[in-house]
N, CA, C and O atoms as a GROMACS GRO file, in nm:
protein
  448
    1MET      N    1  13.116   8.976  -1.802
    1MET     CA    2  13.148   9.028  -1.675
    1MET      C    3  13.134   8.862  -1.567
    1MET      O    4  13.221   8.806  -1.499
    2THR      N    5  13.028   8.836  -1.585
    2THR     CA    6  12.987   8.709  -1.527
    2THR      C    7  13.084   8.598  -1.547
    2THR      O    8  13.113   8.521  -1.455
    3ASN      N    9  13.135   8.588  -1.670
    3ASN     CA   10  13.221   8.465  -1.705
    3ASN      C   11  13.336   8.468  -1.642
    3ASN      O   12  13.379   8.361  -1.598
    4LYS      N   13  13.412   8.589  -1.622
    4LYS     CA   14  13.529   8.634  -1.563
    4LYS      C   15  13.535   8.591  -1.400
    4LYS      O   16  13.626   8.537  -1.337
    5ILE      N   17  13.395   8.638  -1.356
    5ILE     CA   18  13.361   8.601  -1.207
    5ILE      C   19  13.374   8.450  -1.197
    5ILE      O   20  13.452   8.411  -1.110
    6ILE      N   21  13.320   8.368  -1.262
    6ILE     CA   22  13.309   8.207  -1.258
    6ILE      C   23  13.437   8.169  -1.283
    6ILE      O   24  13.489   8.083  -1.212
    7GLY      N   25  13.517   8.238  -1.405
    7GLY     CA   26  13.649   8.177  -1.447
    7GLY      C   27  13.732   8.180  -1.316
    7GLY      O   28  13.782   8.076  -1.272
    8TYR      N   29  13.747   8.304  -1.253
    8TYR     CA   30  13.843   8.326  -1.153
    8TYR      C   31  13.785   8.228  -1.021
    8TYR      O   32  13.865   8.189  -0.936
    9ALA      N   33  13.654   8.195  -1.014
    9ALA     CA   34  13.614   8.095  -0.904
    9ALA      C   35  13.668   7.966  -0.928
    9ALA      O   36  13.716   7.907  -0.832
   10LEU      N   37  13.667   7.907  -1.051
   10LEU     CA   38  13.696   7.810  -1.122
   10LEU      C   39  13.864   7.785  -1.096
   10LEU      O   40  13.912   7.681  -1.050
   11LEU      N   41  13.934   7.895  -1.134
   11LEU     CA   42  14.043   7.906  -1.110
   11LEU      C   43  14.108   7.886  -0.970
   11LEU      O   44  14.211   7.820  -0.958
   12ILE      N   45  14.047   7.943  -0.870
   12ILE     CA   46  14.076   7.928  -0.734
   12ILE      C   47  14.032   7.773  -0.699
   12ILE      O   48  14.121   7.696  -0.662
   13ILE      N   49  13.905   7.728  -0.709
   13ILE     CA   50  13.888   7.606  -0.670
   13ILE      C   51  13.963   7.493  -0.747
   13ILE      O   52  13.942   7.379  -0.706
   14GLY      N   53  14.028   7.504  -0.828
   14GLY     CA   54  14.132   7.428  -0.888
   14GLY      C   55  14.248   7.431  -0.822
   14GLY      O   56  14.296   7.322  -0.788
   15LEU      N   57  14.319   7.558  -0.787
   15LEU     CA   58  14.415   7.557  -0.738
   15LEU      C   59  14.418   7.514  -0.574
   15LEU      O   60  14.510   7.470  -0.506
   16LEU      N   61  14.302   7.539  -0.548
   16LEU     CA   62  14.295   7.502  -0.391
   16LEU      C   63  14.272   7.325  -0.390
   16LEU      O   64  14.292   7.257  -0.290
   17LEU      N   65  14.238   7.285  -0.485
   17LEU     CA   66  14.235   7.135  -0.474
   17LEU      C   67  14.357   7.089  -0.498
   17LEU      O   68  14.397   7.003  -0.419
   18ILE      N   69  14.429   7.122  -0.587
   18ILE     CA   70  14.562   7.095  -0.620
   18ILE      C   71  14.636   7.103  -0.490
   18ILE      O   72  14.680   7.000  -0.438
   19THR      N   73  14.654   7.230  -0.431
   19THR     CA   74  14.721   7.263  -0.298
   19THR      C   75  14.694   7.165  -0.187
   19THR      O   76  14.777   7.112  -0.113
   20LEU      N   77  14.546   7.149  -0.189
   20LEU     CA   78  14.496   7.065  -0.062
   20LEU      C   79  14.568   6.932  -0.080
   20LEU      O   80  14.641   6.898   0.014
   21THR      N   81  14.557   6.843  -0.196
   21THR     CA   82  14.586   6.718  -0.225
   21THR      C   83  14.747   6.708  -0.205
   21THR      O   84  14.796   6.609  -0.152
   22LEU      N   85  14.820   6.806  -0.246
   22LEU     CA   86  14.974   6.800  -0.245
   22LEU      C   87  15.017   6.819  -0.083
   22LEU      O   88  15.118   6.769  -0.033
   23TYR      N   89  14.925   6.896  -0.017
   23TYR     CA   90  14.955   6.911   0.118
   23TYR      C   91  14.942   6.792   0.209
   23TYR      O   92  15.023   6.760   0.295
   24GLN      N   93  14.817   6.724   0.177
   24GLN     CA   94  14.796   6.589   0.235
   24GLN      C   95  14.890   6.484   0.200
   24GLN      O   96  14.919   6.398   0.284
   25SER      N   97  14.947   6.484   0.068
   25SER     CA   98  15.033   6.390   0.031
   25SER      C   99  15.163   6.418   0.105
   25SER      O  100  15.232   6.322   0.136
   26TYR      N  101  15.202   6.538   0.135
   26TYR     CA  102  15.322   6.548   0.190
   26TYR      C  103  15.303   6.511   0.328
   26TYR      O  104  15.401   6.465   0.386
   27ASN      N  105  15.193   6.521   0.391
   27ASN     CA  106  15.182   6.485   0.533
   27ASN      C  107  15.188   6.340   0.553
   27ASN      O  108  15.226   6.290   0.659
   28ILE      N  109  15.151   6.273   0.452
   28ILE     CA  110  15.117   6.104   0.428
   28ILE      C  111  15.270   6.044   0.444
   28ILE      O  112  15.315   5.961   0.522
   29PHE      N  113  15.329   6.116   0.345
   29PHE     CA  114  15.478   6.059   0.298
   29PHE      C  115  15.580   6.119   0.411
   29PHE      O  116  15.693   6.071   0.415
   30MET      N  117  15.549   6.210   0.493
   30MET     CA  118  15.641   6.239   0.594
   30MET      C  119  15.615   6.192   0.713
   30MET      O  120  15.692   6.200   0.809
   31GLY      N  121  15.487   6.131   0.714
   31GLY     CA  122  15.482   6.061   0.839
   31GLY      C  123  15.361   6.122   0.941
   31GLY      O  124  15.316   6.046   1.027
   32ASN      N  125  15.319   6.230   0.932
   32ASN     CA  126  15.262   6.305   1.023
   32ASN      C  127  15.110   6.258   0.996
   32ASN      O  128  15.037   6.286   1.090
   33SER      N  129  15.056   6.203   0.906
   33SER     CA  130  14.943   6.153   0.899
   33SER      C  131  14.941   6.017   0.835
   33SER      O  132  15.047   5.991   0.777
   34SER      N  133  14.857   5.931   0.830
   34SER     CA  134  14.854   5.793   0.758
   34SER      C  135  14.772   5.807   0.640
   34SER      O  136  14.677   5.884   0.625
   35ALA      N  137  14.820   5.719   0.553
   35ALA     CA  138  14.713   5.711   0.420
   35ALA      C  139  14.582   5.622   0.464
   35ALA      O  140  14.580   5.530   0.546
   36PRO      N  141  14.481   5.671   0.391
   36PRO     CA  142  14.345   5.613   0.382
   36PRO      C  143  14.395   5.444   0.408
   36PRO      O  144  14.490   5.386   0.354
   37LEU      N  145  14.310   5.398   0.494
   37LEU     CA  146  14.336   5.230   0.520
   37LEU      C  147  14.224   5.179   0.424
   37LEU      O  148  14.108   5.177   0.464
   38LEU      N  149  14.253   5.140   0.309
   38LEU     CA  150  14.169   5.040   0.226
   38LEU      C  151  14.205   4.903   0.247
   38LEU      O  152  14.121   4.813   0.233
   39PHE      N  153  14.314   4.883   0.276
   39PHE     CA  154  14.374   4.746   0.294
   39PHE      C  155  14.429   4.730   0.416
   39PHE      O  156  14.529   4.794   0.449
   40LYS      N  157  14.372   4.646   0.495
   40LYS     CA  158  14.393   4.604   0.633
   40LYS      C  159  14.464   4.437   0.657
   40LYS      O  160  14.442   4.348   0.575
   41THR      N  161  14.543   4.416   0.770
   41THR     CA  162  14.609   4.294   0.781
   41THR      C  163  14.507   4.207   0.860
   41THR      O  164  14.418   4.252   0.932
   42GLN      N  165  14.532   4.080   0.837
   42GLN     CA  166  14.458   4.000   0.890
   42GLN      C  167  14.532   3.939   1.032
   42GLN      O  168  14.654   3.931   1.025
   43ALA      N  169  14.481   3.904   1.133
   43ALA     CA  170  14.550   3.841   1.230
   43ALA      C  171  14.551   3.674   1.195
   43ALA      O  172  14.451   3.611   1.162
   44PRO      N  173  14.681   3.621   1.209
   44PRO     CA  174  14.696   3.459   1.174
   44PRO      C  175  14.622   3.409   1.259
   44PRO      O  176  14.614   3.463   1.369
   45ALA      N  177  14.549   3.292   1.228
   45ALA     CA  178  14.468   3.212   1.290
   45ALA      C  179  14.574   3.115   1.373
   45ALA      O  180  14.665   3.045   1.329
   46GLN      N  181  14.527   3.137   1.514
   46GLN     CA  182  14.599   3.036   1.582
   46GLN      C  183  14.560   2.872   1.581
   46GLN      O  184  14.446   2.838   1.610
   47SER      N  185  14.644   2.790   1.552
   47SER     CA  186  14.623   2.657   1.522
   47SER      C  187  14.655   2.571   1.670
   47SER      O  188  14.750   2.594   1.745
   48SER      N  189  14.555   2.472   1.690
   48SER     CA  190  14.581   2.408   1.823
   48SER      C  191  14.687   2.284   1.795
   48SER      O  192  14.694   2.218   1.691
   49LYS      N  193  14.750   2.272   1.886
   49LYS     CA  194  14.860   2.154   1.892
   49LYS      C  195  14.806   2.045   1.923
   49LYS      O  196  14.727   2.054   2.017
   50THR      N  197  14.820   1.932   1.873
   50THR     CA  198  14.769   1.790   1.908
   50THR      C  199  14.877   1.714   1.922
   50THR      O  200  14.967   1.705   1.839
   51SER      N  201  14.870   1.642   2.054
   51SER     CA  202  14.969   1.561   2.072
   51SER      C  203  14.923   1.420   2.028
   51SER      O  204  14.804   1.388   2.034
   52GLY      N  205  15.038   1.324   1.975
   52GLY     CA  206  14.979   1.189   1.923
   52GLY      C  207  15.053   1.177   1.803
   52GLY      O  208  15.160   1.234   1.779
   53VAL      N  209  14.972   1.074   1.706
   53VAL     CA  210  15.072   1.012   1.612
   53VAL      C  211  15.034   1.122   1.489
   53VAL      O  212  14.918   1.159   1.467
   54GLY      N  213  15.135   1.163   1.425
   54GLY     CA  214  15.133   1.254   1.340
   54GLY      C  215  15.103   1.207   1.216
   54GLY      O  216  15.180   1.122   1.173
   55SER      N  217  14.988   1.250   1.130
   55SER     CA  218  14.958   1.209   0.995
   55SER      C  219  15.028   1.292   0.912
   55SER      O  220  15.111   1.375   0.948
   56LEU      N  221  14.983   1.263   0.774
   56LEU     CA  222  15.054   1.352   0.645
   56LEU      C  223  15.025   1.497   0.647
   56LEU      O  224  15.099   1.589   0.611
   57GLN      N  225  14.897   1.503   0.697
   57GLN     CA  226  14.819   1.634   0.707
   57GLN      C  227  14.887   1.717   0.815
   57GLN      O  228  14.932   1.829   0.792
   58ASP      N  229  14.894   1.657   0.936
   58ASP     CA  230  14.967   1.733   1.059
   58ASP      C  231  15.105   1.780   1.008
   58ASP      O  232  15.142   1.896   1.023
   59LEU      N  233  15.186   1.680   0.944
   59LEU     CA  234  15.319   1.747   0.884
   59LEU      C  235  15.314   1.856   0.788
   59LEU      O  236  15.405   1.939   0.782
   60GLN      N  237  15.184   1.859   0.691
   60GLN     CA  238  15.186   1.963   0.595
   60GLN      C  239  15.150   2.075   0.658
   60GLN      O  240  15.191   2.178   0.605
   61LYS      N  241  15.067   2.088   0.782
   61LYS     CA  242  15.045   2.201   0.849
   61LYS      C  243  15.165   2.255   0.944
   61LYS      O  244  15.171   2.375   0.972
   62GLN      N  245  15.251   2.171   0.988
   62GLN     CA  246  15.356   2.209   1.049
   62GLN      C  247  15.455   2.267   0.958
   62GLN      O  248  15.519   2.366   0.992
   63LEU      N  249  15.472   2.203   0.828
   63LEU     CA  250  15.585   2.256   0.727
   63LEU      C  251  15.505   2.397   0.692
   63LEU      O  252  15.594   2.482   0.690
   64ASN      N  253  15.389   2.456   0.667
   64ASN     CA  254  15.316   2.572   0.620
   64ASN      C  255  15.347   2.658   0.747
   64ASN      O  256  15.410   2.761   0.724
   65GLU      N  257  15.316   2.634   0.872
   65GLU     CA  258  15.357   2.732   0.973
   65GLU      C  259  15.485   2.761   0.952
   65GLU      O  260  15.505   2.880   0.926
   66GLU      N  261  15.585   2.689   0.955
   66GLU     CA  262  15.718   2.709   0.950
   66GLU      C  263  15.787   2.793   0.851
   66GLU      O  264  15.882   2.870   0.867
   67ILE      N  265  15.711   2.760   0.729
   67ILE     CA  266  15.706   2.868   0.597
   67ILE      C  267  15.680   2.996   0.642
   67ILE      O  268  15.763   3.086   0.642
   68SER      N  269  15.533   3.008   0.689
   68SER     CA  270  15.500   3.146   0.744
   68SER      C  271  15.588   3.220   0.825
   68SER      O  272  15.630   3.333   0.800
   69LYS      N  273  15.610   3.158   0.914
   69LYS     CA  274  15.705   3.194   1.030
   69LYS      C  275  15.824   3.258   0.997
   69LYS      O  276  15.864   3.352   1.066
   70GLN      N  277  15.911   3.201   0.857
   70GLN     CA  278  16.015   3.241   0.792
   70GLN      C  279  15.988   3.360   0.713
   70GLN      O  280  16.072   3.449   0.706
   71PHE      N  281  15.888   3.366   0.659
   71PHE     CA  282  15.833   3.477   0.572
   71PHE      C  283  15.804   3.602   0.665
   71PHE      O  284  15.819   3.718   0.627
   72GLY      N  285  15.763   3.566   0.787
   72GLY     CA  286  15.732   3.645   0.876
   72GLY      C  287  15.843   3.742   0.903
   72GLY      O  288  15.835   3.865   0.912
   73GLN      N  289  15.962   3.657   0.916
   73GLN     CA  290  16.083   3.717   0.986
   73GLN      C  291  16.158   3.803   0.871
   73GLN      O  292  16.233   3.894   0.904
   74MET      N  293  16.138   3.775   0.755
   74MET     CA  294  16.191   3.834   0.636
   74MET      C  295  16.109   3.952   0.583
   74MET      O  296  16.161   4.059   0.548
   75ILE      N  297  15.993   3.930   0.579
   75ILE     CA  298  15.924   4.055   0.545
   75ILE      C  299  15.791   4.075   0.646
   75ILE      O  300  15.696   3.997   0.642
   76PRO      N  301  15.796   4.188   0.735
   76PRO     CA  302  15.693   4.221   0.848
   76PRO      C  303  15.551   4.179   0.768
   76PRO      O  304  15.542   4.174   0.645
   77ALA      N  305  15.450   4.151   0.856
   77ALA     CA  306  15.302   4.125   0.798
   77ALA      C  307  15.250   4.246   0.734
   77ALA      O  308  15.180   4.240   0.633
   78ASP      N  309  15.289   4.385   0.807
   78ASP     CA  310  15.206   4.505   0.771
   78ASP      C  311  15.268   4.559   0.650
   78ASP      O  312  15.226   4.672   0.623
   79THR      N  313  15.354   4.514   0.571
   79THR     CA  314  15.437   4.578   0.462
   79THR      C  315  15.344   4.577   0.346
   79THR      O  316  15.303   4.684   0.302
   80LEU      N  317  15.318   4.495   0.308
   80LEU     CA  318  15.223   4.474   0.194
   80LEU      C  319  15.082   4.588   0.197
   80LEU      O  320  15.070   4.677   0.112
   81PRO      N  321  14.988   4.567   0.302
   81PRO     CA  322  14.912   4.654   0.320
   81PRO      C  323  14.955   4.818   0.324
   81PRO      O  324  14.885   4.912   0.287
   82LYS      N  325  15.063   4.822   0.368
   82LYS     CA  326  15.104   4.987   0.375
   82LYS      C  327  15.147   5.032   0.251
   82LYS      O  328  15.144   5.154   0.232
   83ILE      N  329  15.193   4.945   0.146
   83ILE     CA  330  15.258   4.980   0.016
   83ILE      C  331  15.107   4.985  -0.057
   83ILE      O  332  15.088   5.068  -0.146
   84LEU      N  333  15.013   4.905  -0.020
   84LEU     CA  334  14.886   4.892  -0.126
   84LEU      C  335  14.826   5.042  -0.062
   84LEU      O  336  14.808   5.133  -0.142
   85ASN      N  337  14.804   5.061   0.052
   85ASN     CA  338  14.757   5.226   0.083
   85ASN      C  339  14.813   5.317   0.033
   85ASN      O  340  14.743   5.410  -0.006
   86LEU      N  341  14.946   5.325   0.016
   86LEU     CA  342  15.019   5.438  -0.025
   86LEU      C  343  15.016   5.434  -0.145
   86LEU      O  344  15.032   5.546  -0.192
   87LEU      N  345  14.999   5.342  -0.234
   87LEU     CA  346  15.015   5.328  -0.389
   87LEU      C  347  14.819   5.370  -0.407
   87LEU      O  348  14.790   5.463  -0.483
   88SER      N  349  14.729   5.310  -0.349
   88SER     CA  350  14.588   5.369  -0.370
   88SER      C  351  14.584   5.516  -0.311
   88SER      O  352  14.509   5.584  -0.379
   89TRP      N  353  14.636   5.579  -0.215
   89TRP     CA  354  14.659   5.736  -0.207
   89TRP      C  355  14.718   5.805  -0.325
   89TRP      O  356  14.657   5.901  -0.373
   90SER      N  357  14.854   5.755  -0.387
   90SER     CA  358  14.897   5.815  -0.499
   90SER      C  359  14.809   5.820  -0.620
   90SER      O  360  14.808   5.921  -0.690
   91THR      N  361  14.737   5.720  -0.646
   91THR     CA  362  14.657   5.701  -0.775
   91THR      C  363  14.521   5.822  -0.725
   91THR      O  364  14.505   5.920  -0.797
   92LEU      N  365  14.453   5.807  -0.630
   92LEU     CA  366  14.359   5.926  -0.585
   92LEU      C  367  14.419   6.030  -0.593
   92LEU      O  368  14.353   6.110  -0.659
   93ALA      N  369  14.544   6.084  -0.546
   93ALA     CA  370  14.588   6.200  -0.524
   93ALA      C  371  14.637   6.257  -0.677
   93ALA      O  372  14.640   6.380  -0.682
   94GLY      N  373  14.670   6.198  -0.786
   94GLY     CA  374  14.683   6.179  -0.911
   94GLY      C  375  14.568   6.224  -0.975
   94GLY      O  376  14.569   6.316  -1.057
   95ILE      N  377  14.466   6.162  -0.940
   95ILE     CA  378  14.331   6.185  -1.046
   95ILE      C  379  14.278   6.343  -0.974
   95ILE      O  380  14.242   6.431  -1.052
   96LEU      N  381  14.278   6.368  -0.828
   96LEU     CA  382  14.278   6.479  -0.773
   96LEU      C  383  14.351   6.609  -0.846
   96LEU      O  384  14.292   6.708  -0.891
   97ILE      N  385  14.472   6.588  -0.847
   97ILE     CA  386  14.562   6.687  -0.935
   97ILE      C  387  14.532   6.709  -1.076
   97ILE      O  388  14.528   6.821  -1.127
   98PHE      N  389  14.511   6.594  -1.138
   98PHE     CA  390  14.460   6.612  -1.273
   98PHE      C  391  14.311   6.704  -1.280
   98PHE      O  392  14.293   6.796  -1.360
   99GLY      N  393  14.214   6.659  -1.183
   99GLY     CA  394  14.098   6.722  -1.208
   99GLY      C  395  14.114   6.877  -1.163
   99GLY      O  396  14.040   6.958  -1.219
  100GLY      N  397  14.195   6.918  -1.075
  100GLY     CA  398  14.212   7.052  -1.025
  100GLY      C  399  14.273   7.134  -1.137
  100GLY      O  400  14.247   7.252  -1.158
  101GLY      N  401  14.364   7.052  -1.213
  101GLY     CA  402  14.432   7.107  -1.320
  101GLY      C  403  14.333   7.147  -1.442
  101GLY      O  404  14.345   7.250  -1.510
  102GLN      N  405  14.247   7.061  -1.456
  102GLN     CA  406  14.142   7.062  -1.552
  102GLN      C  407  14.029   7.191  -1.502
  102GLN      O  408  13.995   7.276  -1.585
  103ILE      N  409  13.984   7.195  -1.380
  103ILE     CA  410  13.896   7.277  -1.331
  103ILE      C  411  13.992   7.446  -1.376
  103ILE      O  412  13.950   7.544  -1.438
  104SER      N  413  14.134   7.419  -1.311
  104SER     CA  414  14.176   7.558  -1.346
  104SER      C  415  14.198   7.596  -1.488
  104SER      O  416  14.208   7.715  -1.518
  105SER      N  417  14.205   7.508  -1.570
  105SER     CA  418  14.234   7.511  -1.705
  105SER      C  419  14.102   7.573  -1.783
  105SER      O  420  14.102   7.649  -1.880
  106LEU      N  421  13.989   7.519  -1.711
  106LEU     CA  422  13.845   7.571  -1.756
  106LEU      C  423  13.822   7.722  -1.722
  106LEU      O  424  13.772   7.806  -1.796
  107GLY      N  425  13.863   7.739  -1.610
  107GLY     CA  426  13.852   7.893  -1.522
  107GLY      C  427  13.939   7.991  -1.619
  107GLY      O  428  13.897   8.100  -1.658
  108ILE      N  429  14.062   7.939  -1.651
  108ILE     CA  430  14.155   8.022  -1.750
  108ILE      C  431  14.067   8.056  -1.878
  108ILE      O  432  14.048   8.170  -1.920
  109LYS      N  433  14.018   7.941  -1.933
  109LYS     CA  434  13.975   7.988  -2.077
  109LYS      C  435  13.834   8.081  -2.036
  109LYS      O  436  13.797   8.164  -2.120
  110MET      N  437  13.770   8.070  -1.931
  110MET     CA  438  13.669   8.172  -1.932
  110MET      C  439  13.712   8.309  -1.896
  110MET      O  440  13.652   8.411  -1.928
  111ILE      N  441  13.822   8.304  -1.827
  111ILE     CA  442  13.880   8.461  -1.795
  111ILE      C  443  13.914   8.529  -1.938
  111ILE      O  444  13.901   8.651  -1.951
  112LYS      N  445  13.956   8.449  -2.039
  112LYS     CA  446  14.011   8.517  -2.164
  112LYS      C  447  13.899   8.568  -2.218
  112LYS      O  448  13.904   8.632  -2.323
   0.00000   0.00000   0.00000
């Protein structure tokens, strides 16, 4: 009798874990809430412009700034961290759903 009670409790816990994970994933992917922030963007450092004779290093800095500006126009700066945050949440959600399935499976075995 105690095995059946524990089995039903494990079954309910596993199903709740799966349901809550799916509900949170639905809210994240529909935009109602945000994914956990594991990756953040850093603000680009502002360089000071100096007037005078340009050296090779100044030319390299200007070239790097122009390339960064062009990449910034093609791909927004916050795109990569958003993708990484969604990927990390998806991985965690997969682990939680798998764990919930295992807990529910154990509960079903105890009920039988």
